C-alpha positions as CSV (number, residue, x, y, z in Angstrom):
1,M,-6.3,163.2,-65.4
2,E,-4.9,165.6,-68.0
3,H,-4.2,169.1,-67.0
4,L,-2.9,172.3,-68.7
5,K,0.7,173.2,-68.1
6,T,0.6,176.8,-69.4
7,C,-2.0,179.5,-69.3
8,P,-3.8,179.9,-72.7
9,K,-4.1,183.7,-72.2
10,C,-0.6,184.7,-71.1
11,N,1.5,181.5,-71.4
12,A,2.6,181.6,-67.7
13,K,2.8,178.4,-65.7
14,L,-0.6,177.4,-64.2
15,K,-0.7,176.4,-60.5
16,L,-3.0,173.8,-58.9
17,S,-5.3,175.1,-56.1
18,A,-5.4,173.6,-52.6
19,D,-8.7,171.8,-53.3
20,G,-7.0,169.9,-56.2
21,E,-9.9,170.6,-58.6
22,T,-9.0,173.9,-60.2
23,Q,-5.9,175.4,-61.9
24,Y,-5.2,179.1,-61.8
25,C,-2.7,181.7,-63.2
26,V,-1.2,184.2,-60.8
27,I,-0.4,186.6,-63.6
28,C,-3.7,187.2,-65.4
29,K,-6.1,185.4,-63.0
30,Y,-7.3,182.8,-65.6
31,W,-8.8,179.8,-63.9
32,T,-10.2,176.5,-65.0
33,K,-11.4,173.2,-63.6
34,L,-8.7,170.4,-63.7
35,G,-9.0,168.5,-67.0
36,T,-10.9,171.3,-68.9
37,A,-10.2,174.6,-70.5
38,R,-12.6,177.6,-70.2
39,L,-13.4,178.9,-73.6
40,D,-15.3,182.0,-72.5
41,S,-12.1,184.1,-72.4
42,I,-10.6,182.7,-75.6
43,M,-11.8,184.1,-79.0
44,I,-12.3,181.6,-81.8
45,Y,-12.2,182.9,-85.3
46,A,-13.5,180.8,-88.2
């Protein structure tokens, strides 16, 4: 399954949680399920 390598908010390296289902950033506390990206914290301008 694909996973993010860097945090979309602060560009730090994401870590895999112990459960193996979520990724998290120790710098800005961003988290997402493995294979997805949460868009609620990312602004999209058209």
